[in-house]
N, C-alpha and C positions, 0 to 999 in steps of 0.2 A: 195235043202238042203242048209242050212246056211253054208257059209264059214267065211267070216268076212265082215262087212259093208265096211270097208276101200277099201277091194279088190274088192267089188261089184261096188263101186263107180269108181274106177279106170278102171274097165272093162266096164263101160258105161251102166250098168244094170238099168232098169226102176223099181224104188222102190216107191210104194204108201203107205203112211202112214196117220195117223190121229193125232190130237193134243189132249193130256190129260191134263185136268185141275182138274179133280176130284180126291180127295185123296182116291182112291178106287182100290185095287188090282183086285177085282172082276170084276170091269168094264174093266180094263186093259186086264184081261184074256179073257174076252168075245170077245173083239175088236180083240185081238190076233188070237183067234180061228175063228173069222169070215173071216180071210185071209189077213188082212193088213200086208205088208212087214216090216213095222217099226212102232214104237210108239214114238211120240214127247212128251217126258215127261217135262212139262213146270214148272219150279221152278222160273221163272221170274215173271209171272203174276198170279200165282194160290196160293192155300193154301197147296200145296203138299209140305211136309217137306222132308228132305234128307232121314230120316228113311222110310217114305212112298215110296219114289222113289225106294229105294232099294227093299222093298216088292213088288212093282210093277214089277221090274226086274225079282224078284224071281218067280212071278206068270206067266209072259208072255214071258220070253226070250227064252224058248224052241220053241216058235212058230214064234216070230218076233224079229227083231232087236230092241233094246231099247236104245234111246238116251235122255239124259238129257240136257235141256237148263239150263246152269248155271245162277244164279241170277245176276252175274255180271262177268266181266273180271278180275278175282282176283285169285292170286295163291292158297289160301286156298280153295276157291270153285272149282277150277279145280281139285285139289288134291282129295278133298272129293267126288266129283261127279265121277271121274273115279274109285276111290277105291270101288264104289259100284258094280263094274263089268259091267257097262254100255258098250255098243258097241262103244259109241262115246259121245261127247258133243257138244253142240252148244254155241257159244260165242255171246251174243247180242251186238249190237251197237258198231261194229268195224268201226272205222272211219279213222284210219291212219295206216301207215306201222309200226310204233312204237308199237301200240296197237296189231297189228296182230302178231308181233315178240314176244311180252310179252306172248301171248296165245300159241303160238307155242312152246316157250322154256319150259313153265311149263307143257305142255301137253305131253312131251317126256321125257323119262328117259335118263341119260347120256349113251353114249357120244353125243346123239342128243340134249339133252335139260337139263333142271334142275328140272324135276318132283321129288318131294320128295318121298323117299322109306318107305312105312309103311307095316303093315301086316293087311289085311282086306278081305272082302268078295271076291274081285277081285282076291286075292292071295290064295283062298280056306281056308282062315283064317289060313294061314301059310303052309298048307299041299301041296299046288300047287305053292309055292313061286317061285321056279327056272323056272318051266314051264311059268308062267305068265310073269316074268321078261324077259324071252327069246322072247316071242311073242307080248308084249304090244306095243311096238313101231311100230310093223308091222301091227298089227290088230285094234288098237282102232283109230277111226277117229276124226279129228278135223275139225269141220264145223263153218265157221264165218258167221255172219249175215251182209249182205250189206242192210242197212234199213235207210240211211240218205243220203241226196244229197251231203253232204260233203264227204262220203265215196266213191261215185262214181268218184268224182273229184280225189280222191286219189287212186282209185282202181289199176291203172298200177303199182304202187309201192307195194301196198298190195298183188297183185298176184305174186310178185317176192319172197314173203317170203316162205322159205321151211318148209314143215310140215303141210300146209294147204291142206285138202283133198276135200273140197267143199265150194262154195260160196252160201249162202242161202239168197234169196230175201224176206225181210219183207215188203210187199206192203203197209201195212196200216201205219206203221211208216215212211216209205218212202214218201207216199203221204202227211202225216202230216208235215214232214219236208219242204215240198214244199208249205205249206198253202193250200193243197187240201185234207184234211183228208177224207179218204174213197172214194175218186173219182177215183177208179181204171181204169175207162175207159177214164179219161181225157187225151187228146193228150200228154200233158207234162209228165204225170205219165207214160203213156205207152212208150213214147221215153226214159224216164230215164231207165225203165227195159230193153229196147232194148239195150241201151248203156251198161249195165252191161253184157247182154247176148253176145254182141259182143266182148267185152274185154276178157271175160271169155273163149269164144270159141277160140280166138286167142291164149290163153294160155293153151289150153287143159284142163281147170278146170272144173270139174263137177259142175253143177247148181241145186239149189233147189228153190222151192217157195211154199208159202202158199195161200190157198184161201178157202173161205167158200163155194163157188159154184163149183160143179164138172166141169161145162162147162168152167170156168175160168181156172181152173187148167189143164184140158184136152187141152186146146189151147196152154199152155206152154209146156206140154209134146210133143206135135206136133212139137214144136220149138227146141226141144232137151234138155229141162230140164228133169233130171232123178230122182232126190230127191224130190218127190211130197208129199205135206200134204194138204189133203182135209178134210174140215170140222172139227169138234171138238166134243168131248164126249157130252158136255152140249147141243150143237146144235142139234146133232142127237137125244138126249134123249127127248128134248122139241118138236122138230118136229114129232118124232114118236108118242108122247103122243097126240099132237093136231090131227094128222091124225086119230088116234084110236077114239078119241072122236068125231071128224067129221063124221066118218063112222057110228058109233053107232047112232048119232043123225040124220043123214040123213035117 
């Protein structure tokens, strides 16, 4: 039974999700009903609009936690994404302590931060305003992405920032920042991820990671990563279609 994503992360629960890039509530609902613990709604690299993201949450949130990756680390986007009623947000490309502090400040209401107060779906369109305001700081998760070699160098100070609930490794952008794009098995890339893992573990910080291959993600699950993202809607659709065609043509 769902409690809150933030609490599940703090309790070290293993949560398996997948990446959503198609602006389709129906696809999201199917994936939620398939048993994914959470859905990674990508507004950084897809055609998903804020309105569609909210509709996806309305379709899938009874089954799965729904988390929006904001287009950028921006106060307005943080406000608008959380106001959809998302269980949490992911902030891409956090490289410094200052950037982490910015995200943490605007992801929390006073007295913990400076999140702007509005009336939205998260507040039950006003009907649940008081209830949401009482639990929002406690229940909504702030996840920052560590996906650049600069972020690894600054990670000790980033981990000191209060309000961060999980560090999520973006292995593809990380490898690109090392001039090894997509070379996830390269020893230097593997070592960089191990550095993140070690520092996060020492700070008791939950860890997440994305991978297109189940075996890649499973390996990090066994290493203690608990917010897992495997595959993506478009990849599962294309692979399934190819498998069906191959079966019938064989």
